[in-house]
C-alpha positions, -999 to 999 in steps of 0.1 A, spaced: -31 325 64 -44 345 35 -46 328 0 -23 342 -26 -35 343 -62 -21 311 -77 -16 300 -112 -40 272 -122 -19 244 -137 -47 228 -154 -73 238 -179 -106 221 -186 -116 217 -222 -150 233 -227 -172 247 -255 -165 284 -255 -178 312 -278 -146 326 -291 -137 352 -317 -128 337 -351 -92 348 -348 -89 330 -315 -106 299 -329 -79 297 -355 -54 284 -330 -57 254 -306 -41 261 -273 -17 234 -260 -33 211 -234 -18 216 -200 -15 186 -177 -41 186 -149 -19 186 -118 -38 208 -93 -32 244 -83 3 254 -72 18 289 -67 56 290 -61 68 325 -72 105 327 -81 127 356 -92 139 338 -124 130 350 -159 93 358 -161 89 333 -190 97 303 -168 73 309 -139 45 287 -155 69 259 -161 83 262 -125 49 259 -110 43 228 -131 76 213 -120 66 218 -83 32 202 -91 49 172 -105 71 170 -74 40 171 -52 26 140 -70 59 122 -68 63 122 -106 100 128 -101 112 121 -136 87 146 -150 97 172 -125 134 168 -132 128 172 -169 109 204 -163 136 219 -140 164 210 -163 145 227 -191 143 258 -170 180 257 -162 188 256 -199 163 284 -207 174 306 -178 209 295 -166 211 321 -137 180 306 -122 192 291 -89 158 277 -80 159 255 -111 189 237 -95 169 235 -63 142 218 -83 167 193 -98 180 184 -63 145 179 -50 137 157 -79 165 133 -71 153 126 -35 122 104 -34 110 107 2 88 80 15 99 56 -13 135 48 -10 168 63 2 188 79 -26 217 58 -39 253 72 -41 248 85 -76 217 104 -67 233 119 -37 262 130 -57 240 146 -84 218 162 -58 248 177 -40 261 191 -73 227 207 -81 223 222 -46 259 235 -47 253 251 -80 221 267 -66 241 281 -37 268 294 -60 242 311 -83 225 325 -52 188 329 -47 177 364 -54 154 366 -23 158 355 13 129 330 7 147 313 -22 180 312 -2 161 295 26 147 268 3 181 262 -11 197 260 24 170 234 34 179 212 4 216 215 12 209 203 48 198 170 33 226 165 8 255 178 29 279 153 45 260 123 31 292 102 36 293 110 73 256 114 83 229 87 82 199 92 60 177 97 91 200 124 104 200 143 71 162 139 67 158 153 102 181 182 93 161 190 63 129 189 83 143 213 109 153 237 80 119 234 64 102 242 97 121 275 98 110 282 62 74 274 72 76 297 103 92 326 84 67 326 56 33 317 71 15 327 39 35 304 17 14 273 12 43 256 -6 65 259 25 37 243 46 33 215 21 70 207 19 73 210 57 45 185 62 62 161 38 95 165 56 79 154 89 68 122 73 102 117 56 119 121 90 94 99 109 113 78 135 106 40 137 88 34 159 71 67 165 52 66 198 17 80 194 22 86 157 35 120 167 51 128 134 21 119 114 -3 138 136 20 169 134 22 166 96 -15 164 93 -19 195 115 3 214 91 -13 201 60 -50 203 68 -51 241 68 -34 241 33 -60 217 20 -88 238 35 -74 270 20 -66 255 -14 -87 224 -20 -70 219 -53 -35 217 -38 -19 184 -49 7 183 -22 -18 188 6 -41 160 -5 -12 137 -13 7 141 19 -24 139 40 -31 105 25 5 95 35 1 110 70 -31 90 76 -18 58 60 -19 37 93 -48 18 107 -55 42 136 -57 73 114 -69 59 81 -106 71 84 -94 107 86 -78 103 52 -109 94 33 -117 130 22 -83 136 7 -83 101 -9 -116 108 -27 -103 142 -39 -67 136 -49 -74 118 -82 -97 145 -93 -71 172 -84 -42 157 -104 -56 132 -129 -25 136 -151 -4 119 -125 -5 80 -124 6 82 -88 -23 106 -79 -47 81 -94 -32 53 -73 -25 70 -40 -61 71 -28 -61 33 -27 -38 34 3 -67 47 23 -92 25 5 -72 -6 13 -67 5 49 -105 7 52 -113 -24 33 -130 -5 5 -119 -31 -21 -140 -19 -51 -127 16 -48 -92 3 -44 -95 -17 -76 -110 12 -96 -82 35 -84 -54 11 -95 -70 2 -128 -70 39 -136 -34 43 -124 -21 14 -143 -37 26 -175 -22 61 -171 12 48 -162 15 26 -193 12 58 -214 43 73 -198 65 42 -192 97 61 -202 90 88 -176 87 67 -145 55 51 -155 69 15 -152 73 19 -115 38 34 -111 23 6 -132 39 -21 -111 29 -4 -79 -7 -3 -91 -6 -39 -102 7 -48 -67 -23 -32 -50 -47 -47 -76 -34 -82 -68 -39 -77 -31 -74 -63 -35 -86 -90 -58 -75 -116 -33 -96 -99 -6 -128 -103 -25 -122 -138 -36 -113 -129 -72 -84 -154 -75 -86 -156 -113 -82 -119 -116 -53 -120 -91 -37 -147 -113 -43 -125 -143 -23 -98 -127 6 -122 -121 4 -133 -158 6 -96 -168 37 -91 -147 53 -123 -161 49 -109 -196 56 -72 -189 82 -62 -215 85 -27 -199 105 -42 -170 139 -57 -173 141 -95 -166 155 -91 -131 128 -67 -120 102 -88 -136 113 -120 -119 115 -102 -85 81 -87 -88 65 -119 -99 81 -138 -70 67 -113 -46 32 -117 -61 35 -155 -61 44 -154 -24 14 -134 -16 -10 -156 -36 3 -188 -20 0 -174 16 -34 -157 11 -49 -188 -4 -32 -211 21 -15 -231 -6 13 -242 17 29 -266 -8 32 -238 -33 46 -214 -7 71 -240 5 84 -244 -31 88 -207 -38 121 -200 -55 143 -170 -49 151 -154 -83 187 -145 -93 197 -111 -81 170 -108 -55 175 -80 -30 178 -86 7 141 -76 13 128 -101 -12 152 -128 1 139 -122 36 102 -122 25 106 -155 6 125 -171 35 97 -160 58 70 -174 35 88 -208 31 93 -211 69 56 -205 76 46 -229 48 69 -257 60 56 -253 95 20 -254 84 28 -286 65 43 -301 96 78 -302 83 95 -289 115 131 -294 104 126 -277 70 107 -248 87 136 -242 112 161 -242 84 142 -215 66 138 -196 98 176 -197 102 180 -184 67 156 -156 75 175 -146 106 207 -145 86 192 -121 60 175 -101 87 209 -95 104 222 -82 71 193 -59 67 197 -46 103 234 -39 96 224 -18 66 199 2 87 206 34 69 191 19 38 165 -4 52 155 13 85 159 1 121 153 -35 128 135 -46 96 117 -79 95 116 -82 133 78 -90 132 83 -116 105 110 -133 124 87 -135 154 59 -149 133 81 -176 118 95 -184 152 60 -190 165 50 -214 137 83 -233 139 76 -238 176 41 -250 168 55 -275 143 79 -287 169 51 -293 194 61 -264 217 26 -249 219 30 -225 248 62 -210 233 45 -208 199 15 -188 213 38 -166 233 60 -158 202 29 -151 180 14 -128 206 48 -109 209 49 -105 171 14 -90 171 23 -66 199 54 -55 182 35 -49 149 10 -28 168 38 -9 185 51 0 151 18 15 140 1 -16 125 6 -39 96 20 -30 62 -8 -18 40 -6 -49 18 5 -73 45 -11 -101 65 -17 -88 100 4 -105 128 -29 -106 148 -44 -127 121 -15 -151 122 -20 -152 160 -56 -161 154 -46 -189 130 -22 -204 155 -47 -202 184 -73 -219 162 -48 -246 154 -43 -251 191 -81 -254 195 -84 -222 215 -113 -206 195 -123 -179 220 -88 -165 221 -85 -169 184 -116 -148 179 -102 -120 200 -70 -120 178 -90 -120 146 -112 -91 159 -80 -72 167 -67 -78 132 -100 -66 117 -97 -33 136 -63 -28 119 -72 -42 84 -110 -43 79 -127 -67 55 -97 -89 49 -109 -122 34 -89 -146 56 -95 -125 88 -133 -125 83 -133 -162 76 -111 -169 106 -133 -149 128 -164 -167 116 -148 -201 122 -135 -192 156 -168 -178 167 -186 -209 155 -162 -232 173 -165 -211 204 -203 -216 203 -209 -179 195 -234 -185 167 -247 -149 163 -211 -136 160 -203 -164 136 -232 -156 114 -223 -119 115 -188 -126 102 -200 -150 75 -224 -123 63 -197 -97 63 -175 -120 42 -203 -125 17 -209 -88 14 -172 -82 9 -171 -109 -18 -201 -102 -40 -187 -123 -69 -170 -150 -49 -192 -176 -64 -168 -177 -93 -139 -187 -72 -134 -223 -60 -110 -211 -33 -136 -187 -20 -163 -213 -19 -140 -236 0 -128 -210 24 -164 -199 30 -181 -233 33 -156 -259 45 -165 -277 77 -150 -261 107 -128 -291 113 -112 -286 79 -81 -264 84 -73 -256 48 -107 -253 31 -109 -287 15 -145 -284 6 -141 -274 -30 -117 -303 -35 -145 -327 -26 -173 -340 -47 -201 -314 -50 -226 -336 -32 -204 -339 -2 -196 -302 -2 -233 -294 -5 -241 -316 25 -213 -299 45 -228 -265 36 -263 -275 46 -250 -289 79 -230 -257 86 -259 -234 77 -285 -253 97 -263 -248 128 -264 -210 124 -292 -186 132 -319 -187 104 -320 -158 80 -344 -148 53 -335 -141 17 -341 -107 2 -345 -96 -33 -311 -81 -32 -293 -113 -21 -263 -122 -40 -260 -158 -55 -239 -169 -25 -263 -154 0 -292 -170 -18 -273 -203 -18 -266 -200 20 -303 -193 26 -313 -224 6 -287 -245 24 -299 -232 58 -333 -246 48 -319 -279 37 -320 -273 0 -284 -284 -4 -289 -297 -40 -299 -262 -52 -270 -246 -33 -238 -258 -49 -246 -252 -86 -254 -216 -76 -227 -207 -51 -198 -230 -59 -200 -240 -96 -163 -250 -98 -167 -275 -70 -185 -298 -94 -155 -300 -117 -128 -305 -90 -114 -339 -84 
């Protein structure tokens, strides 16, 4: 393909030597959204705005895009492609299925575009592709219509091989129509094969970078998305979503500091445009921030995120309660606070997904507390909600929460004393999750839960294998690293144990400020829920010293973190010097 001269949608402020007349006027600042060229046969004066609208689309800033396209429609009423843009702004692929109102508005826009008629065959092909998605929405499922759109976009892509926009939208359509499960990740690989040449030809194309991140947003492919992830925020810094999106790859690869920086920037940008979709972007960034903080032992910062959501006046009360409940669920499960997880309340008006997630968490927690009857009751509630989700598959996808039901079934069996059945169910859940492409980007891997259960059954060698499988899917997760270290130690594999403890320390450079982190790191192997930081400091220090003396000796370096230094001192028996350095909060805990 040969590059076509494209209109640069962004301008960099620079010190230029200008004529006095030119200096008298300050040019308007154009949002930096990347470089897009989508020529249309509408009035010449709307071309710049049209390119900008397409650029907003490519960064999933749908409210901004719709505003631009509606403005074009008012300025140039015969412009059929403005109606195409409105229709495309009402479908949010990869996020959620459009509701009835959006489908109706989208069909009205695409019908108007067809009636106005595109002035070129290319424009008519784009309009026909959009119509393929909106047509017969009452008869055809979302998946059927997404596949129809993708087939239509493939024809556009093949007819106009020099049109980079056709390639970008076709690549996205492949992801939007991805079946579940997708054996061999065929749709993602095909999308990447379409998008990579676009990114190579135009390294400033927002859609190419964005959609490549989505294509690679699974454990197996995540390393291939790192280049796009590190470029996308620089390409389109005016988009809060572009600032956030790289963190999908950073989280997949366990690059927690980069994930945190990405979402801090996204949240700050989103709060400036709350009325134009920024509220959703802000909450999405906070969700990722919460998860990343937990993976580096920064529990106080994770709690601060929860407090921010609890007081977010830019959300309505129902959304605020639902989002907070989801964060509280994650916090309780990640910190193994089973009592808190068992007591989670379902907020009024909670959707089916949140209901299922909370039933799942409560079932796991009750089982971990040994309350078999209560755990089974929650499992039955989860199965009831899961059947409702499955019945509404056009909205929620095929067989949702199947993995979670398997996980809860395993832990209920464990609580009931049926250990062989428990292990079998947990292993089946892990296999099902892998068949589906791996864990949700912010989820607890099923393989990690399998490891927890096998460790509970005193099968450390098998548990270690499960944890290592989970680390391949979700590198540098706090609990997975800790579980692998414990399992290796209990299995008598001291070099492996030390390697995982070191990895955990490197992942959590500031974990000394977190009592949960100290406990999870330093509790005796026999303690299942990290009780060390709930014990007096002297007892905890003795446990640390005992644990470290049993592991291979290391030497401290000038770059050692406080915890590493503390571990080194403890390994040499200097336990009294260890706890004030590495676990200060332990001194104050009852």
